[in-house]
C-alpha positions, 0 to 999 in steps of 0.5 A, a space after each residue: 527506658 534502656 534494656 537491662 542485660 542479664 548475667 549469663 552465668 555458666 553451668 559446668 558440664 563434665 560428662 566421662 569421655 567427653 571435653 568439659 564444657 560450659 553452658 551458658 544461656 544468651 538470646 538471639 533477636 526476634 524480627 525487630 532488633 531493639 537495641 536496648 528499646 523497651 518501650 513500644 508506643 501503639 498509635 492507631 491503626 487503620 480499620 474499623 473503629 471499634 475492631 482498631 480499640 479491641 486489637 489495640 487493647 489486646 496488644 497492650 494488655 497481652 505486653 504488659 509484663 513481657 519483654 517489651 513495655 507497651 504505652 497506649 497512644 491510640 488516643 493521641 494525635 500522633 501517628 506514622 505513615 510508611 513513605 517508601 522505606 521511611 516512616 513519617 510522623 505526623 502532626 510533626 509538632 508531636 513526633 516523638 522526641 525520645 527513644 522507643 519503638 512504634 507500632 500501628 495494627 491495621 485491621 484488614 479482616 474483621 468478620 464473624 458469620 454464622 454457619 452450619 457445622 456438621 459432625 459425625 457422632 460415634 454411631 455414624 450419625 451426622 448432626 448439625 450444629 450452629 457455628 460462627 466462622 470468625 476471620 481477623 486480618 492484621 497488617 502490623 508495622 514497627 518503626 523506630 524514633 528516627 523513622 527507620 522501617 523495622 516491620 512493614 505492614 506484616 500480615 498476621 491472620 487468624 481465621 476459626 470456626 467454632 460452635 456457637 456458644 449463646 454466653 459469648 457475645 461477638 465482641 468476645 469471640 472476635 477478642 479471641 481471635 485478635 488475641 491469637 493474631 497479636 500472639 503471633 506478632 509478640 512471638 515475632 518481636 520476642 527474643 529467643 532464649 538459647 542455651 549453648 555449650 562453650 568448650 573447656 580445653 582441659 589439655 593443660 595440667 597446670 590449669 587444672 586449679 581454674 578449670 575446677 574453679 569453673 566446675 564449682 561455678 566460680 567464674 569470677 575466680 577462674 577468670 582471676 586465675 586465668 588472668 595470672 595464668 597468660 600473664 606468667 605464660 603468655 604464649 600458652 594458646 590453651 590458657 587464652 582460649 579458656 580466659 575468652 571462654 570464661 569471659 564469655 561465660 559472663 557476656 564480655 564478648 569484646 574481651 573474649 574475642 580478644 583472647 580467642 584472637 590470641 589463642 588462634 594466633 599462637 597454636 589453634 586446636 581444631 575446634 578454637 575457630 568454631 568457638 570464636 565464630 559463635 562468640 562473634 555471633 553471640 556478640 552480634 545477637 546481644 548488641 542487636 538486643 541490648 545496644 552498645 555492650 559497654 553500656 550493659 554489664 551482667 548484674 544478675 545470675 540465670 543458670 542454664 539447666 540442660 545438657 544440651 544446647 537448644 533453643 527456647 522462645 519465651 512467649 511475651 517473657 519479660 526482660 532478663 534482669 531489668 
């Protein structure tokens, strides 16, 4: 199952005394570059059988509706082991034959011990309460269908001391600790949502119409106007730069980079190189997440809502425009 790319639509921002800019939403990959894959197959790991089942269950439940689509294969025969820098699937006849990522959760620590918790009251008295010291230690590995190792036994630990609740079973306590450890893993593999600003060059009075179209949120219209402008004035660096910025707002990175390069070749302004570099970096991130740029054209709208470039990681966020 391929990951559909989001439409990245720009919000035009104009502040008195400052250059106008387009705000666009993009994504940076987490520790795993899925390259268009959404399916995450969970196979049986090492450790106590009951603990493995709890961890696999929590991972499956927490990923549902998120960026990746979990598939529970813990009851199937397929396994993988990391040998050197490569993963070997076994048995070979059951090795995966289609695209997908494969995850294994090994339980290396799993304990819940009764302890005495000391607490000081407001009047200075020290009292004792029964508590539980809970430790969950996981090692998570992720590989692709070709055996490339993407995550090699990365540790995820959760250690907490809580007040003992007579209405809460040991399994419930351990499940909550496992959930926190799994949450850290999901956060690590989930791409970051990033809000960025791309400056528009309004120094050419002949481009007021296309700048106004961009300000109204009519990016496709602005692109058509910009194309006509550079066709009429092929040596106008501002026209090529603005066309590049507008194309970038639609995640058309290869086209945008070509226009930035033309602007740089003709008459670059001081901020053109930085804009071109940022576009190249967003393109690399896009390809790491969605795969071949040509396979993923924008298909829905997302609007930036902040005046400042920022980053906000979506915790187990679903893929944009699936």
